[in-house]
N, C-alpha and C positions, 0 to 999 in steps of 0.2 A: 564380464566381457568388455574388452578394450580394443580399439583400433586406432590407427594413426591417420590423421587427416592429411590432405595435400600440403598443408603449410607446416607440417612437423609436429602439430599438437597431438598429444595422446588423449583421446576422448574415451570416456566410459563411465560406468556407474561409480567407480572409486575415485574419480578425478573431479573434486569440487572446486579446485583452483580455477579451472577454465570458466566455470559459471560465475565465480566471484569476479574475475577479471572482466568478463563480458558485461556483468552488471555494473561495474564501476565505469567502464568505458561508455556504456549507454547513459549513465547518469551524467558523465562529463559532456557528452554530446547534447543531451537535453538541456543542460545548464547553458551551453554555448548558444543553442537555438533560442532559449528564453531570453538571454542577454541581447541577442540580435533583434528580437521582436520588441523589446522594451524601448521606450522613448525617453526614459529618465536620464540615461547617459547623454543623449543628444541635448536635452534641456540643460544639463549641468555644464556641458561644453559651451553652449550659447551664453549662459550666465557668466562663465569664466571669461569669454571673449569680451562681453560687455564691460565687466569689471576692469579688464586690462585696458580697454579703450578709455574708460573714465580715468584710470590712474595716469595714463599717458597725457590726457588732457590737463589734469591737475598739475602734473610735473611741468609741462610746457608753460602753463599760466603762471605758476609760482616763479619759475625761472625768469620769465619776462617781467613780472612785477618786481622781482628782486633786483634786476638790472636797473629798472627805473628808480628804485629806492636808493641804490648806490649813488646814482646821479644827483638825487635830491639831497642826500646827506653830505655829499661832497660840496655841493653849492652852499649849504648851510655852514659847513665847516670853514670854507673859504671866506664867507661873509663875516663870520665871527672872528676869525683870525685878523681880518682887515680892520675890524672895529676896535680890537684891543690894541 
């Protein structure tokens, strides 16, 4: 015995595809709900933001020190050129 539902699906004893699709959709929804409840993703994002902030701080520091070193080596070079 089969009948057609309001959304066009043919339901009945011989139609196992509907149950398979419904089961896979339910698994997908459960996975999404589980992901939303977990806090591991939030923690990973926080660690990523901290790592990015540390990287930016290191880049700014190294750039600043590099500019100072250029000035020091230029002064040394000028002094050596004048001494020779």
